[in-house]
N, C-alpha and C positions, 0 to 999 in steps of 0.2 A: 493485631487484628487487621485483616485485609478489607479494603473498601472496594466494592464492585466497580469495574471500569464504567459500566453503564451509568452509574450514579456519579462517581468522582470525576471521570474524564470522558464525557460524551464528546467525542471528536467528530465533527462533520467534515468530510472531505469534499471540498468544492473544487472540482477539477474542470479546467478548460481543456477539453479534449477534442481531437479531430476524430470524428466517428467514421468507421470503415463502411464500405458500400457493397462488399462482395458476398461473403458467406457468413452465416450465423455460426457462432462458436460459443463456448462456455466452459466453465470449470468442470473437470471430470475427476473421478476417483481413479486410483491405479487400475481398478478392475474395468474401467471404461464407462462406469455408470455416471450419469450427469449429476452434478451438485447444483442445487438450486441457489438462487440469489439469497443473500442474507443482508443484514444491516451493514456488514463489513466486507462482503464479497459480492461483486456485481459483474454482470456482463451486458454488453450492448453491441450486437453484431459480432464482429471479430474481437473487439476490445474487451479485455477482461481485467479486472483490478481487485485487489484484496488488501485491505487495511490490516496490518498485523501489529500487535503490541508486544514489545519485548522489554525485559528488564536490563539486558546487557547489549547495547548497540554495537559495541566493538566486537563481541563474539559473533553476532549475526553478520556483520560486514566481512569478517575474516572467513567464516564458514561459507558464505555465499561465493567467495572467489576460489574455493577449492574445486578443481575439476571433478565432475561426477554427473550422474544421471539425475540425482535429486539432492535437495538440501533439507536438513531437519531444522525447522524453525521452532525454537523454544518460546512459543507464544504464551502470554500470561493473560489471565482473566480478571485478576485483581492485583492491587498493589497496596502496600502499607503506606500510610500517610508519611510524607516527606521522603519517600523512596523514589529512585529514578524510574522513569518509564519513557520509552521511545516508540514512535509510530512511523512505520515504513509503508510504502505501497509496493506490492509485488504486482507486476502487470505483464500483459502480452497482447499482441495483435494491434499495436498502434498503427494508424494509417499514415503511410509515408506520402510525401509530396512527389512531384514528378521527378525529382532528383534522388529519391530514395531516403529522404530525411524525415524523421519524426519530430514533432514538437508537442510535448505533453507537459502541462504545468498544473499546479494545485495550490490551494490555500487551506489551512486548517483553522477551524474555529473551536476553541476549547470552552466548554460550558461548565459553569459552577454547579454544585449539587442541586441548587435551587432552580437551575435552568437558565440563569442569567449568563450573559457573555463574560467569560473570564479573560480571554485573550484571543487575538486573531493574528495570523501570520501574514506577511506580504506574500506575493506570488512566489512560489518555490518550484524548483526543477524536479520533475519526474524523469523526463528524457527530452532534452532540448538540443536541437541542431546535431543530432546523432543519427547514424544509419538505423534503419528499421532492424530490430533484432532478427537474426537468421532463423529459419526453420521453425517458426512459431515458438521460439524459446521464451522463457519467462525472464524478466529482468527485475532488479531491485531499484527502487527510486534512488536518484542521485542525492537529493536532499531528503531530510526526514525531520520530524519534530522530536525534541528531547525536552522533558520536563524533569527538573531535579538534576543532581550530579551523582556520579558513581564513585 
């Protein structure tokens, strides 16, 4: 029996982000239609971020690095008790400093089903001391949260 992520693993992404100042952007569908913000997908100016949950972290990281126009992410909406789950951030539009470098960090807070704090991570790397991704491309966070083992 699957336990809904919203109940079992309410992850709050607390990001320390450098916010852009030029143009508004946001998530769009392949058809060009805008996608609104959700609890797991947000945009602020040019910065866009999406918290994705997967059962197989290795598969996502391998698939992400295959050259192509898009990546199919096998997101999950529920997980069996004691089964592994990983949370990544897909992002784009980070604001670079004067030398073209982006610095984006995050912390995860995992809440228990009753809403109490189960765990909190130290500051983790989304994209630190790296060049701004080219051509408004999306990137996968360097660090990610993994609960359980595979």
